[in-house]
SELUM-455634 format. One record per residue (C-alpha): residue in three letters; y, z, x. Coordinates in steps of 0.05 Angstrom, whole numbers, padded with zeros to 5 digits, always signed. Each point is the difference from the previous one (the first is absolute). Layout:
BEGIN
AlaYZX;...
***
This chain:
BEGIN
Met+00810-00579-00792;Ile-00036+00035+00056;Glu-00001-00034+00068;Ile-00051+00015+00053;Phe+00021+00001+00073;Pro-00046+00003+00059;Ala+00005+00065+00040;Asp-00028-00023+00066;Asp+00030+00061+00036;Phe-00036+00048-00047;Pro-00074-00018-00005;Asp-00015+00066-00037;Ser+00050-00017-00055;Val-00055-00028-00044;Phe-00019+00073-00014;Ile+00057+00008-00050;Glu-00028+00066-00024;Asp+00022+00030+00067;Thr+00074-00016-00013;Met+00009+00028-00070;Val-00031+00050-00047;Met+00005-00010-00076;Tyr-00009+00052-00054;Lys+00017-00007-00074;Gly+00048-00058+00012;Ser+00036+00034+00058;Val-00003-00025+00072;Val+00008+00036+00066;Ile+00011-00046+00059;Thr-00036+00031+00059;Arg+00026+00011+00070;Pro-00057-00018+00047;Gly-00016+00050+00055;Asn-00020-00059+00045;Glu+00064-00030+00027;Thr-00031-00070+00004;Arg-00004+00000-00077;Glu+00072+00021-00015;Gly+00022-00071-00013;Glu-00050-00008-00056;Val+00041+00044-00047;Lys+00066-00034+00011;Gly+00024-00033-00064;Leu-00053+00032-00044;Phe+00049+00048-00033;Glu+00045-00057-00022;Phe-00058-00044-00018;Met-00032+00051-00046;Lys+00066+00015-00034;Glu+00030-00070-00005;Glu-00059-00048-00001;Ile-00052+00043-00035;Gly+00051+00038-00043;Leu-00023+00071+00012;Asn+00053+00054-00009;Asn-00034+00060+00032;Val-00007-00021+00072;Thr+00008+00050+00057;Ala-00016-00001+00074;Ile-00025+00049+00052;Thr+00055+00016+00049;Ala+00000+00029+00070;Pro-00027+00045+00025;Gly-00054-00012-00053;Thr-00056-00049+00013;Leu-00050-00023-00052;Asp-00054-00054+00002;Gly-00028-00021-00067;Gly-00069-00005+00032;Asp+00002+00076+00003;Val+00011+00006-00075;Leu-00055+00005-00053;Lys+00017+00006-00075;Val-00052+00028-00048;Gly+00029+00007-00070;Asn+00063+00042+00007;Thr-00021+00030+00067;Ile+00026-00032+00063;Tyr-00036+00017+00065;Val+00037-00014+00065;Gly-00032+00005+00069;Leu+00042+00031+00054;Ser-00008-00047+00060;Arg+00036-00032+00058;Arg+00027-00050-00051;Thr+00020+00051-00054;Asn+00036+00065+00014;Glu+00016+00061-00042;Glu+00071-00023-00015;Gly-00026-00067-00027;Ile-00049+00037-00045;Lys+00057+00045-00026;Gln+00042-00061-00016;Leu-00057-00033-00037;Glu-00012+00064-00040;Lys+00074+00004-00018;Ala-00002-00071-00026;Phe-00063+00005-00042;Ser-00006+00073-00022;Pro+00053-00009-00055;Leu-00046-00055-00028;Gly-00059+00048-00007;Ala-00034-00011+00067;
***
């Protein structure tokens, strides 16, 4: 059973595509470059593994930052915009997670 909890402290949390990127059944939990959004990703790793049942879940770690809004997938090509929300280290970590899957 999935429960929904209000996130009054995180009004941007409705943009769930910013907090995770999925590719071929694998999930990368992002690490927002905007500090005000960091709380949005707390608990997502466990939720995706335990509640949704996905086995291949990873997360961007410091010093990497990645915002899902900077990611565009077209077929097996993944475009990532380098921005104030997404840095080179975050892009490298995303590539490491998805390139073995054919991205």
